[in-house]
C-alpha positions as a LaTeX table, in Angstrom:
\begin{tabular}{lrrr}
\hline
Residue & $x$ (\AA) & $y$ (\AA) & $z$ (\AA) \\
\hline
Met1 & 84.03 & 123.84 & 133.30 \\
Thr2 & 83.32 & 121.85 & 129.93 \\
Lys3 & 80.87 & 119.09 & 130.02 \\
Leu4 & 82.82 & 115.57 & 129.19 \\
Thr5 & 81.63 & 113.49 & 126.18 \\
Lys6 & 80.21 & 110.27 & 127.04 \\
Ala7 & 82.58 & 108.41 & 125.49 \\
Glu8 & 85.52 & 110.75 & 128.13 \\
Arg9 & 83.68 & 109.71 & 130.69 \\
Gln10 & 84.10 & 106.14 & 129.50 \\
Ala11 & 87.24 & 106.33 & 128.92 \\
Ala12 & 88.35 & 108.47 & 132.76 \\
Ala13 & 86.03 & 105.08 & 134.40 \\
Val14 & 88.57 & 102.73 & 132.89 \\
Arg15 & 91.33 & 104.31 & 133.03 \\
Asp16 & 90.16 & 105.13 & 137.46 \\
Ala17 & 89.22 & 101.47 & 137.33 \\
Thr18 & 92.80 & 100.53 & 135.98 \\
Leu19 & 95.21 & 102.81 & 138.00 \\
Glu20 & 92.27 & 101.01 & 140.78 \\
Asp21 & 93.22 & 98.40 & 140.42 \\
Leu22 & 96.71 & 98.56 & 139.93 \\
Leu23 & 97.11 & 100.45 & 143.13 \\
Ala24 & 95.61 & 97.18 & 144.92 \\
Ala25 & 97.29 & 95.00 & 143.70 \\
Ala26 & 100.55 & 96.94 & 144.39 \\
Trp27 & 101.98 & 96.51 & 148.13 \\
Pro28 & 102.03 & 99.20 & 149.89 \\
Trp29 & 105.85 & 99.57 & 150.75 \\
Asp30 & 106.32 & 99.64 & 146.83 \\
Ile31 & 104.15 & 103.10 & 146.27 \\
Asp32 & 106.19 & 104.55 & 149.69 \\
Arg33 & 108.60 & 103.76 & 148.21 \\
Val34 & 108.07 & 104.87 & 144.77 \\
Lys35 & 106.56 & 108.47 & 146.71 \\
Ala36 & 109.90 & 108.73 & 148.36 \\
Val37 & 112.08 & 108.66 & 144.90 \\
Val38 & 110.05 & 111.37 & 143.47 \\
Leu39 & 110.42 & 113.15 & 146.38 \\
Ala40 & 113.34 & 113.25 & 146.64 \\
Val41 & 113.55 & 114.40 & 143.35 \\
Ala42 & 111.48 & 117.57 & 143.10 \\
Lys43 & 113.35 & 118.10 & 146.62 \\
Ala44 & 116.89 & 118.28 & 144.69 \\
Arg45 & 116.52 & 120.05 & 141.82 \\
Gly46 & 113.23 & 121.64 & 142.55 \\
Glu47 & 110.83 & 119.61 & 139.71 \\
Val48 & 110.62 & 116.55 & 138.75 \\
Ser49 & 108.66 & 114.07 & 135.93 \\
Ala50 & 108.24 & 111.03 & 134.78 \\
Asn51 & 111.68 & 110.73 & 133.37 \\
Asp52 & 113.86 & 111.15 & 136.26 \\
Val53 & 112.33 & 108.94 & 138.53 \\
Arg54 & 112.09 & 106.05 & 135.77 \\
Glu55 & 115.94 & 105.64 & 136.02 \\
Leu56 & 115.79 & 105.74 & 139.55 \\
Leu57 & 113.67 & 102.71 & 140.29 \\
Glu58 & 113.49 & 99.19 & 138.94 \\
Glu59 & 110.79 & 98.64 & 136.01 \\
Arg60 & 107.85 & 96.58 & 138.13 \\
Leu61 & 107.53 & 100.21 & 140.06 \\
His62 & 106.98 & 101.92 & 137.32 \\
Pro63 & 103.51 & 101.33 & 136.57 \\
Leu64 & 103.64 & 103.14 & 140.08 \\
Ile65 & 105.06 & 106.34 & 139.09 \\
Gly66 & 101.91 & 108.07 & 137.88 \\
Pro67 & 100.14 & 107.59 & 140.87 \\
Ala68 & 102.39 & 108.92 & 142.88 \\
Phe69 & 102.54 & 112.37 & 141.40 \\
Asn70 & 98.75 & 111.76 & 141.10 \\
Ser71 & 98.72 & 111.08 & 145.24 \\
Leu72 & 101.51 & 114.45 & 145.74 \\
Thr73 & 99.98 & 116.84 & 144.11 \\
His74 & 96.35 & 116.91 & 145.85 \\
Gln75 & 94.99 & 119.32 & 148.64 \\
Arg76 & 97.72 & 120.89 & 148.57 \\
Gly77 & 100.45 & 117.82 & 148.88 \\
Pro78 & 104.70 & 119.00 & 148.37 \\
Leu79 & 104.52 & 119.14 & 144.37 \\
Val80 & 102.31 & 121.31 & 142.54 \\
Asn81 & 102.26 & 120.22 & 138.43 \\
Thr82 & 103.79 & 123.73 & 136.60 \\
Gly83 & 101.44 & 123.18 & 133.32 \\
Arg84 & 104.86 & 121.88 & 131.23 \\
Arg85 & 105.25 & 119.15 & 129.58 \\
Val86 & 108.18 & 117.16 & 127.89 \\
Pro87 & 108.70 & 114.13 & 126.09 \\
Ser88 & 108.28 & 111.35 & 127.73 \\
Thr89 & 111.61 & 109.05 & 127.65 \\
Ser90 & 109.84 & 106.11 & 128.20 \\
Arg91 & 109.48 & 103.38 & 125.06 \\
Pro92 & 106.08 & 102.71 & 125.27 \\
Thr93 & 104.46 & 105.65 & 125.25 \\
Lys94 & 106.37 & 106.90 & 121.68 \\
Gly95 & 107.64 & 110.19 & 123.12 \\
His96 & 104.28 & 111.74 & 124.24 \\
Gly97 & 104.02 & 114.70 & 127.31 \\
Ile98 & 103.93 & 114.55 & 130.76 \\
Ala99 & 103.60 & 117.00 & 133.17 \\
Val100 & 106.27 & 118.40 & 134.97 \\
Tyr101 & 106.10 & 118.90 & 139.15 \\
Arg102 & 107.62 & 122.14 & 141.08 \\
Trp103 & 108.67 & 121.27 & 144.90 \\
Ala104 & 105.63 & 123.10 & 146.20 \\
Ala105 & 107.21 & 124.17 & 150.08 \\
Val106 & 108.83 & 127.19 & 147.42 \\
Asp107 & 105.24 & 128.36 & 146.35 \\
Arg108 & 104.28 & 128.09 & 150.21 \\
Asp109 & 107.79 & 129.33 & 152.31 \\
Ala110 & 107.19 & 132.74 & 149.03 \\
Ala111 & 103.60 & 132.64 & 150.11 \\
\hline
\end{tabular}
């Protein structure tokens, strides 16, 4: 396991606090709605990224997309990170890479 630098630990703490504040301010049904859209796209297409769901949600829900993906991949969740990245289509992100996820049921059915 790689040891994080002090700056990386501080950045992670800020990120975690920001996500915590965001989720605390969100309505539970908004989070559930974003998760439902993510899962519907993943089931229908086999793979999904934030680009795929962003266009299906109103803009006020866009900040919840990242936390929804995190929630759906933890502890054998329904999604698995493929390790692939695609350029983001969100203008504020300036095309940085975002993760692509796969519907995990495919993996579990094969096992």
